C-alpha positions in Angstrom: -0.1 0.0 0.0 3.0 2.4 0.6 3.6 2.3 -3.0 0.5 4.3 -3.9 1.1 7.1 -1.4 2.7 10.3 -1.9 6.4 10.4 -0.4 6.5 12.0 2.8 8.7 14.9 1.9 6.3 15.7 -1.0 4.6 19.1 -0.8 0.7 19.2 -0.5 -1.1 18.7 -3.6 -2.1 22.1 -5.3 -4.7 23.1 -7.7 -2.4 22.3 -10.7 -1.7 18.7 -11.5 1.2 19.8 -13.6 3.1 21.3 -10.6 2.3 18.3 -8.6 4.0 16.2 -10.9 7.0 18.4 -11.6 7.3 18.6 -7.5 7.8 14.7 -7.6 10.2 14.9 -10.4 7.9 13.2 -12.6 7.1 15.5 -15.1 8.2 14.6 -18.8 11.0 16.6 -20.5 9.1 19.0 -23.1 12.1 20.5 -24.8 13.8 18.5 -27.7 17.2 19.9 -26.7 19.7 21.6 -28.8 19.6 19.1 -31.8 17.4 20.1 -34.8 15.1 17.6 -36.3 16.6 15.5 -39.0 16.3 16.7 -42.5 13.1 15.7 -44.4 11.2 14.8 -41.0 7.7 15.8 -41.0 5.4 14.9 -38.2 1.5 15.1 -39.0 0.2 18.3 -38.8 -3.6 19.1 -37.9 -4.6 21.9 -40.2 -7.9 24.0 -40.0 -10.3 24.5 -36.8 -13.0 27.2 -36.2 -15.4 28.3 -33.7 -18.3 30.8 -33.8 -20.8 32.2 -31.5 -24.5 31.6 -32.1 -27.8 32.6 -30.3 -27.4 30.4 -27.2 -24.1 29.1 -27.6 -20.8 28.1 -29.6 -20.3 25.8 -32.5 -16.8 24.3 -33.0 -15.6 22.4 -36.1 -12.6 20.8 -37.2 -11.6 19.1 -40.6 -10.5 15.6 -40.5 -7.2 15.7 -42.3 -3.6 15.8 -41.1 -0.7 16.5 -43.3 3.1 15.5 -43.5 4.8 17.6 -45.8 3.1 17.4 -49.2 1.5 14.2 -48.1 -2.1 13.2 -46.6 -0.8 11.5 -43.3 -4.6 10.8 -41.7 -7.9 11.3 -43.1 -9.7 10.7 -39.8 -8.1 12.5 -37.1 -10.0 14.2 -34.3 -9.3 17.7 -33.6 -12.0 19.0 -31.4 -12.5 17.7 -27.9 -14.6 18.6 -24.8 -12.3 20.3 -22.4 -14.7 19.8 -19.6 -18.6 20.0 -19.3 -18.9 23.6 -20.5 -15.8 24.2 -22.8 -14.0 22.7 -25.7 -10.8 22.8 -27.3 -9.4 22.2 -30.8 -5.9 21.9 -32.2 -3.8 22.9 -35.0 -0.2 22.5 -35.7 1.9 19.4 -34.9 -0.8 16.8 -34.3 0.8 14.4 -31.7 2.0 17.2 -29.5 -1.6 19.0 -29.6 -3.5 15.9 -28.5 -1.1 15.4 -25.5 -1.4 19.0 -24.8 -5.3 18.9 -24.8 -5.1 15.7 -22.7 -3.0 17.3 -20.0 -5.4 20.4 -20.2 -8.3 18.3 -19.7 -6.6 16.6 -16.5 -5.5 19.9 -15.1 -9.4 21.2 -15.4 -10.6 17.9 -13.6 -7.7 18.1 -11.0 -8.6 21.7 -10.3 -12.4 21.1 -9.8 -11.8 18.0 -7.5 -9.5 20.1 -5.1 -11.1 23.4 -5.0 -14.7 22.0 -5.2 -15.6 24.6 -8.0 -15.3 24.9 -11.7 -12.5 27.1 -13.0 -14.0 30.2 -14.7 -13.8 30.3 -18.5 -11.4 33.3 -18.5 -9.2 31.2 -16.2 -9.3 28.2 -18.5 -8.0 30.3 -21.4 -5.5 31.8 -19.4 -4.2 28.6 -18.1 -4.3 27.1 -21.6 -2.2 30.0 -22.6 0.4 29.2 -20.2 0.6 25.6 -21.4 1.1 26.9 -24.9 3.9 29.2 -23.7 5.7 26.3 -22.1 6.0 24.7 -25.6 8.2 27.7 -26.9 11.5 25.8 -26.9 9.7 23.1 -29.2 8.1 25.9 -31.4 11.4 27.4 -32.1 12.3 24.0 -33.6 9.4 24.0 -35.8 7.0 21.9 -33.7 4.2 24.4 -33.1 1.0 23.8 -31.4 -1.8 26.4 -31.6 -5.3 25.7 -30.0 -8.6 27.1 -30.4 -10.8 27.5 -27.3 -14.4 28.0 -26.7 -16.9 27.7 -23.8 -19.9 29.0 -22.1 -20.6 30.6 -18.7 -23.7 28.5 -17.5 -24.9 31.5 -15.4 -25.1 33.9 -18.1 -25.4 31.7 -21.1 -23.0 33.8 -23.1 -20.5 31.9 -25.3 -17.0 32.9 -25.9 -14.2 32.4 -28.3 -10.5 32.4 -27.7 -7.6 32.3 -30.0 -4.0 31.9 -29.2 -0.6 32.4 -31.0 2.6 30.1 -31.0 4.1 32.0 -27.7 1.2 31.9 -25.6 -0.7 34.9 -26.7 -4.6 34.7 -25.7 -7.0 36.7 -27.4 -10.8 36.8 -27.2 -12.8 37.1 -30.3 -16.0 39.0 -30.7 -17.8 36.8 -33.0 -15.7 33.7 -34.4 -12.1 32.5 -34.6 -10.0 30.0 -36.5 -6.4 28.5 -36.5 -4.3 26.5 -38.8 -3.3 26.6 -42.5 -6.8 27.4 -43.9 -7.8 29.8 -41.2 -7.4 33.0 -43.2 -9.7 31.5 -45.8 -12.3 30.4 -43.3 -12.4 33.7 -41.5 -12.8 35.3 -44.8 -15.9 33.4 -45.7 -17.2 33.7 -42.1 -17.1 37.6 -42.4 -19.5 37.5 -45.4 -22.3 35.3 -43.8 -21.8 35.6 -40.2 -24.9 36.8 -38.2 -24.8 36.9 -34.3 -28.6 36.0 -34.2 -28.0 32.8 -36.0 -29.7 29.6 -34.5 -27.9 26.4 -34.1 -28.6 24.9 -37.4 -27.4 28.0 -39.3 -24.2 28.2 -37.3 -23.4 24.7 -38.1 -23.9 25.4 -41.8 -21.8 28.4 -41.8 -19.1 26.6 -39.9 -19.0 23.8 -42.3 -19.2 25.9 -45.3 -16.2 28.0 -44.0 -14.1 24.6 -44.1 -15.3 24.0 -47.6 -14.2 27.5 -48.6 -10.9 26.9 -46.7 -10.2 23.4 -48.4 -10.9 25.1 -51.9 -7.7 27.5 -51.4 -5.5 25.6 -49.0 -4.2 22.0 -50.0 -3.8 21.0 -46.3 -7.4 21.4 -45.2 -9.9 18.4 -45.9 -13.1 19.5 -46.6 -16.1 17.0 -46.4 -15.7 13.9 -48.4 -19.2 12.7 -49.4 -18.1 9.8 -51.3 -15.9 8.4 -48.6 -18.2 9.6 -45.8 -15.7 11.7 -44.1 -17.3 14.5 -42.5 -15.9 17.3 -40.1 -15.9 16.9 -36.3 -18.6 19.3 -35.0 -19.5 19.9 -31.3 -21.7 22.5 -29.7 -21.3 24.2 -26.3 -24.6 25.6 -24.7 -25.9 26.1 -21.2 -26.7 22.4 -21.4 -23.0 21.5 -21.9 -20.7 20.1 -24.8 -22.6 17.8 -27.2 -21.2 16.3 -30.3 -23.5 16.9 -33.3 -24.9 13.9 -34.7 -23.2 12.5 -37.8 -26.6 12.6 -40.0 -26.9 16.0 -39.1 -23.3 17.1 -40.1 -23.6 15.0 -43.3 -26.8 16.9 -44.1 -25.0 20.3 -43.5 -22.0 19.1 -45.6 -24.2 18.6 -48.6 -25.7 21.9 -48.2 -22.3 23.4 -47.8 -21.1 21.9 -51.0 -24.0 23.4 -52.9 -23.4 26.7 -51.5 -19.8 26.9 -51.7 -18.4 26.1 -55.2 
């Protein structure tokens, strides 16, 4: 039984799971060291993700494609995840590191809630995620960049929020919508032409998937819906009822509509 207990000299557990692990010298080494990656080495990159506010919540969408250089590495990757009951997070950049970052972020939020007995505020979640991105700076300088996208809702007010980040941990709250990844510029340009803050859930899903289609039309790394193969974007909504993954049938129908609208 003693093997399952903290060492006697360990500090009392704090609200940060990562700091607790570091205090026990169990934290992984994030830096790759002074060596540069070998020539021609291209880990899979997650490309385009976006989120937009609508009347009653936020919708977050990610395409399913990951690239390695000029090759398609994966066609079914998941880029959008629930962070906790009332927030979601998506990744762009180096896919493997991004998924690990999200898993640690999910653990941090759960650890904080269990120890403090309250849920971290949405602003606090975004700030903590920015700190985690900043801790990746040594790897970003070597080309292994992870840029998340974060959204959520404060259950008390029912107001949705979208946060974007940069590679050095800068955090920015967007007024209406945000995007990250190689196709983000094209996605944002499309959303500027159609966005309506009074949109309902169905309209918001339609606009977000259409924005991915528009991005895929200009950016080779972004994978739009593939109706023939049955490959559709990963779509979640965040409302006062929590995070919900949109049914595949509804996504497929929205993808068909988007392919008709965006040519």
